[in-house]
N, C-alpha and C positions, 0 to 999 in steps of 0.2 A: 504494500500500500504506500502510495506517495502522495503528498500534498505539497504543491509548489506554489508558494506565495510570491507575489510581485506587485510593483506599483508604488512602493514607498519612495520617499525623497525628501528634499528640503524645500519647504514652502513658507510663505509669510502668513501671518494671522489673517483670517478671513478667506483664504484661498480654499480650493477644493482639490481633492485627490480621490482616485478610485483604485482600490486594491482588488486584485484578482487572485484566486487560488484554484489552480487546476488539480483535479483529483484523479488518480488512477489506481486500479487494483481492487476496487470495490464496486458494488452495484450502486452507482451514484444516486439513482432516483429513489433508492430505499434508505437513504441516509440523511439525517439532519446535519446541518453545518453550523459552525460558530466562528466568530472572530474574538480573540482575546488580545490583550495588550499588557506589556510589562514595562514600566518606566524604571529608570535607574534607581536602585535602592528600594523599590516597591515590589509588592507581590503581584503576580499575574492576576488579571481581572477580566471578567467577561465584558465585551463591548456590545455584541449583538449575536443573536442566533436565529435560525430558521429551521422549521421542521421539514420532514421528508417530503411533504406535499407542497411545500412552498407557500402555504396559506397562513401559517401561524408564525409570528415573530416575537422576539423579546429584545428589549434594548435596556442598557444601563441608563439610569435617569440622566446622567450628565450628557448623553449623546442624543437623547430623544429630540426629534425635530431637526436634527442636523445630519445624522447618519442614516443610511438605508442599506439593509442587507437584502440580497436577492440571489437566486440560483438559476442556472441554465442547465437543464438536464442534458440537452443535446451537446453542449460544449463541456459538460462535466466540470463546471466552474461555478464557484461562489464568489460574489462580489461584495465589496463594502464601499458604497459611495459616501464620501465624507465631505460635507460642505461646512462653511463657516468655521474652519479649523482654528483652534486656540492653542497657545503655547502649552497648556496643560494636556493637550492630546499627544504631545511628544512621547513616543514609546516605540518599542519593537512590537509589531503586530503579528499575531500567529493565527493561522486557520486550523480548525479541528473538525473532526467528523465523528458522528455517533449513529448507531443503527436506529432508524425510525425516530420518533419522539422529538421533543423540543428541549434541548439541554440548556441549563442556566448556570452550571458550575463546572469546574474543571473535571471533576470525577465523573461527570456524565459522558465525557467524550473519550473515544477509544483510540483515535488516530490523530497525530499532530504533524504539522508541517514545520519547516524552518521559518524563522521570522523575517519580516521586512521592516526596515527602520523608517519611521515617519518622524521628521523633525520640523516643528513649527516655530518660526522665529517671530518675535514680537515687533 
């Protein structure tokens, strides 16, 4: 199983970025996906998740209204559209997968990708 995240970079406050995570080795349409982030010196936290149907989503309060998670079964890809970025969004972002369901914590997820760094300057 491989999850390959990309799309991170250095942006200014207020800018947008779209992260992508291509998944292989699992039956993608039967898996829920999530995005987590970890800032320096902080614990990894969930940012957003989506269930296997793509109809149920979960967002951390701090990103509600700014971030949108989506999945494309044909491309086996999960996205995180990030608008109105703030310096406090700076972190390494990780994608993760779990069978079915809507995960909201790390232990809900079975597979993890490598991170992609998002840096937001003020």
